[in-house]
N, C-alpha and C positions, 0 to 999 in steps of 0.2 A: 504494500500500500505506499503510505506516505514515506516510510522510512527508504523503500526503494527507489520512489520517485525523487527524493531528496539525494540519495546516491547516485543517481543518474545524473542531476543537475550539477553536482560536484564533480564528478568524473568529466563531465562536458566543459565544465568552465576550467577545469584544471588543465585538460587538453587545449582548449582554445587560447589561453592565457599562455600556454608553452610555446604556440605556435603563430608565428605573425611574419608577414611577407617582410623581406630583407632586400633593401635596394643594394646591398653589396653581393649579394649572392646573384641578383638579376644582372649587375654587371660583370661579374666575372662569367657568368652564363654568355653573355654577349661578347665579350674580350676573347674566351677561348674559342668559341665557334669561329671568330674573326681569324685567329691564328690558325685553325684547321685550314680554312679556305686558303690561306697563304702556303702553309706548310705542304699540302696537297699540289699547289704550283711548282715549289722548289724542288721537291722530291722527285717529281715526275718530269721535270725539265731534262732533255736529253743531253744537254751539254754542261755535266757539272764541273764546279770549279775545281782547278788544278794549281798547284805550286802553293806558295806561303799562305796565302789567303784561304786556302781550302781546309786548313786545320781549324782555325776558329769557328769556320761555317760548320763543319761537321760535329765539332763538339757541340755547338749551340743546338743544331737539329737533333743529334741523337739524345743530347740531355733533355731537350723539351719533349721528347718523343717518349721518356720514361715517365712523364708525371701529367702529362697533357689531358689523355683520355682519362686516366685515373680521376684527376680532378673533376672531369665533366660527368663521371659517373657518381662521385660524391654529391656533387650539385644535383644531379637527378634524383638520388635519394633525398635530399633535402626539399626538391622540389615534390615528390611524393608525399610528404608530411604536410606540405602546405595543400595539396590537393583533397587530403583526407579529411580536412577540417569540416567540411558541411557533406559528405557522402556516406551512405550505407556501402558494403562491399560490394553489392551488385552493380550500384552506380559506378563505383571506382573501375572495376571490372570492364564495364560498357564503355566507360569513358575511356579509359587505356586502349580498348579495341578499336574505337574509332579514331582517337588521337595519334596512335601509333601505328595501327595496322592498315588503316586507309591509305595514308603515304607511303607505307611499305609496299602495298599490293600495287597501287599506282605507278609506282617507280619501277619496280620488277616488270610490270606487264605492258606500260605503256612508255615511261621516259627511256628505259632500257630494253624495250622492243621484244620483250618476254612473249608477249602475244604472238609473236611469229614462230615460237618454238614452245607452245603452250606445256607439252608433256613433259618436255626436258627440264624447263625451267620450273614447273611445279614440282617435279621430283627433287631437284636441287634444293628449293624452298623448303621442303620437308626432310631433306636429308640432315643428318647431324654431322656437323663440321665438315663441309664438302670441299673445304681447301679455298684458299683466297684466289686462285683463279677460276675456279668454278660455281663461286658464289653468285646467285642472281641478285642479289640486292647491292653488291659492291659496296661503296661507303657506307650505305645504310645499315651495315652490320650493326652498327652501334644501336639503332633503333630495332632491330630484330633482336639482340641480346637484351635491351631496355624492357620490350614487350614480354619475354621469355621470364625475365628476373620478377617484374611487376606480378605476373600471374602467379608464379612460384611462391613469391613471399607475401601474397594478399592474407592469407590466414595469419602470419606473422605480424604483419603492419596493423591488423586489426584487434588482435590479440593487445596489443601494446596500446592502442588508441583505448581500448575498454578498460585497460589496467594501467594507467598512468602512475599509480604509487606502488606497481608491482615489483617483484623481484628484480625483473631485468631492468627496468629504470631505475631502481635505486643502485643497482650494480653500476649502470651508466654514470649516475651522477657521482659515485663514489670514486669512479676512476678519473673524472673530471677533477674531483678534487685533491686528488693526490698532490703532494707537497711540490711546489716549483712548476706544476704541469707535467710531471713526470709520467703519470698514467696515460694520457693523450698521446705522448711523445713515443712511449716503449710499448704498450701494450698491442695497438693495431698493427705495427710493422712486424711484431714477432708473430701475429697470426698470419700475416701475408707472407712471411718466411717461411714457414712452416707448409704452406700450400706451394711455395716455389720448391722448397728441397725434396718435396713428396711426388710432385707431379711433373715438374718441368723437365726431368731427364728423358721421358719417354716419347714426346712428341714437340716438333718444332712449333712453338706458338705463334699465332699469326692472326690478326684482326679478331680478337676475342674468342679464339677456339683453342681446343684443348686445355691446356694448364690455366690459360688467361681467362676462360669461362668463369671458374670459380673465382680467380683473382679480382675480375672487375664486379663481380655480385657481391663480393666483400666489401669493397669500396662503396658501393650502392648501398649496402646495409649501414656501414658507417656513417654515411652522409645522413640517413634517415635518423638513427640514433643520436648523433650529435646534435641535430637542430632541434629534438624532439625534448633535449634538457637544456633548452635555449639559454638562460643565465648562465648555468655552470660552465656550458661550453664556451661562451664568449669570455668569461673569466677566465677560462683555462688558456684560451688564446692571447689575452693581455698577458698574462705570466712568460709565456713563451716566445714572445715577439722577437726580444733581441737575441736570446741564445739562438734561435732558429736562424737570424739573419746572419749569425756567424758560422755555424754548424754546416747550413745547407749547401754553401759553395765549396766546402771543404769535402762534403759527401760527393758532390759533383765530379770533382777531380778524381776522389777515390773510385767511384763507378767507373769513369772513363779509364783509368789506368788499369783496373781489374779487369775490365771487358776485354781489352787488347794485350794482357799479360797472363791470363789465368791457365793458359796451355790446353783450354777446353774449347773445342769448336763450338761457337753459338751458345756460349755459356749464359749469356742473358736473354737468349731467345727459346732455349730448350732443344731436345730431340737429339742429344749427342751420343746417346745409346745405340742409336741407328749408324752411329759413325765409329763404333768399337770402343767407346769409354765407359768405364763403369759408371753406374747411375749414382752411387753416393760417393763422396770424398770430400776432403776439407777444402779444396780448392773451389768446388761446386757450392757446396753449403754455404762458404763465405761470400761466393758471389751471389747468391741468393739473398743472403741477410743485408749485404750492402745495398744491392737494388730494391729492396722492399723497404729500408730506412731511407735511401735517397728519394724515392717516387713519394712516400708518405711525407717527409720531411718538407718535400717542394709544395704537396698540397696544403700543408698546415702554413706554410710561408705567405702563398699567396691569400688564403684565408685570413690570418691573421693581420696583414697589411690593408686587405681591402675592407675589413670590419672597421678599421681605423680610419681609412681615407674615403671610402666609396659608400658609406650607408647613410645617403642623404639623397632625398628625391632630386629628379633633373626632368625637365620637360622633354628631353630627347629619349628618355630610357624606356618608356612603354613602347614607342616607335620601333626603337631599336630591338628590343625584347620581342615582339610580335614578329620582325623579320628575321630571327634568328632560324626558325625551323625551316620557312620555305627558301632561304638562301642556301642553308645547308643543303636540302634536296636537290637545287639546281646548280650547285656550285661547279660542279665536276664537267658538266656540259660547257660551261663558261671556260673552265680551266683548258678543256682540250682544246677549244677554239684559240685560246690565247695561245698556248703550247705550239699548236700546229703553224699559226702565223709568224711567230717569233724563230721558230725553230727553222722553218723554210726559209726565213730571210737572214738566217744564220748569227743571230745576236747572241753574244755571249752571256754566259750565266748571270752576272751581276747587272749588265745593263738590263737584261730580260726582267730581272726581278724589279727593277726601279721602275720600268715601264709597266710591267703587268700589274703590280698591284693596285695602282689606283683604277687601271681600267677593270680588274676582276671587281671591285668594289662597287664601281659605277655599273657593271654587267649585272651583277646578281641584284642589285637594289631596283634597276629598270625593271628586271623580271619580277621581283615582288611587288613592285607599284602596279605592274600589270595584274597580277594574279589576285590581289587583294580587292580589286574592283569586280571581281566575276564571282558572285556570290555561290555558283554551282560548284566553281573548282575550289573553292576556300579549304573546304574540309581535306582535299586530296593533297593539298601543300600544308597541312597542318595549322592553319591559320583558324581561330575560333571566331565564331559568330556568322550569321548568315548575312541576309538582305539589311536586317535592321543596322547592322555594322556599316554595309556597304552606304547605306544613305547618309553616313555621317561626313562621307568622303567627297572630295570634288571629282567631277561636276555635279554627282548627285545633291549634294547638300546647297546648290547654288539655283534651285528651282523648285516650285512646289507643283509644277504642271507634269502630269500624268503622262502625256504622250512624249515629253521629253526624257522623263525617267525610263520609259519603254525603250525608245532610241538607244540613251546611255547604255541601258543594260544589255540591250543585243549588242553594240559595239563593243563593250567590255568583254563579254563572253565570247565574241568573234575574234578580239585580239588574242585573247588568252589561248584560245584554241590554235590560232594560227602559230603563236609563239612556242606552244607544245609540238605541233609539227615540225617547225623549224629546227627545233631542238633534238628532235628524234632524227630526222635528217642528218644534222652536224654528226650525231654519234655514229650513224651509219656510214658516213663517208670518211669521218676522221678517226672514228672508235678503234677500227682494226690496224 
């Protein structure tokens, strides 16, 4: 009766007080996906740098690759906590299916031309770890994994939501309260190290497959738990800001040194058993430990400084946050075009990077501006809201006449359809 109702109200208020939207998390999401677009250009450009300048480039690119995706999965875990505030488990699963599943299927079958090889691409879509060369979703493996993680962990998430003062949350808070922030610094990378030591030897980890599949799920889970104990988490971040700023660069150098001197091929990527090396050794274990601490410390470093510098409203943030998903979906098509043009012209790596970076930004935002005005296409590019949101955009918000609205609607959908067809043709012509 009344006691149960009071308990439910207390649970609800505890959880809603624990979770509130964070500007710094949104900013990091925008920045990291922006880095991803740039990263995909530089690593796929055929004329890679040579000579003295190649060393700092490879160091920066390889170090960034160790933590960039890990941080995005942590942020996705935090976003899940935000998403659960006003949803039942059925609403959450349905929303995840639409928000992640629809763009995934649209990309596989339309943008990546899978409709013309339907049986083969569907088989690969349902294959566990098909390999980087055969995965039909390409760079959307992030979305593919995220959809799986979200479904697998749904019972866990709603257990935590229903028990904000339960054992698990008490343990998480205690972890955050360990003296000098040692709990958040040490325990998560130890768990990640165990995953690496046990699973990395057997298969080469690539794009979220094999040993990377549980690794990124752990990051996703950590993000959910950390943001769910909001105050203690941000207090812990404040304690470790300066030590992290000192230790993380040292770990980067250590990671780079170990990755090239361990004597084990692909020691950071896995799969050395197939090359005749023993699965477990001191060098392999140390490499996994250094790798795990390095990636985790980088995640915490960007979280602690962003919480200090970026947690404030900005008039551009909502727009940029809305643009993240569609620009992420479309960026590889724009990248392929830029790479093809500059490579054909024989432009060197660094000039190409300088030219391509602003062009890529312009290209993906032009695509976003086209798509966001076509209400029927918005769900397939991960954009929330339908016609009611479109009506707030120019030119729809400049008139009250129904006939003009119909014309604008037909034009925006025709333009979006034309853009999709052009992107498909570009992939067919240049993708091979």
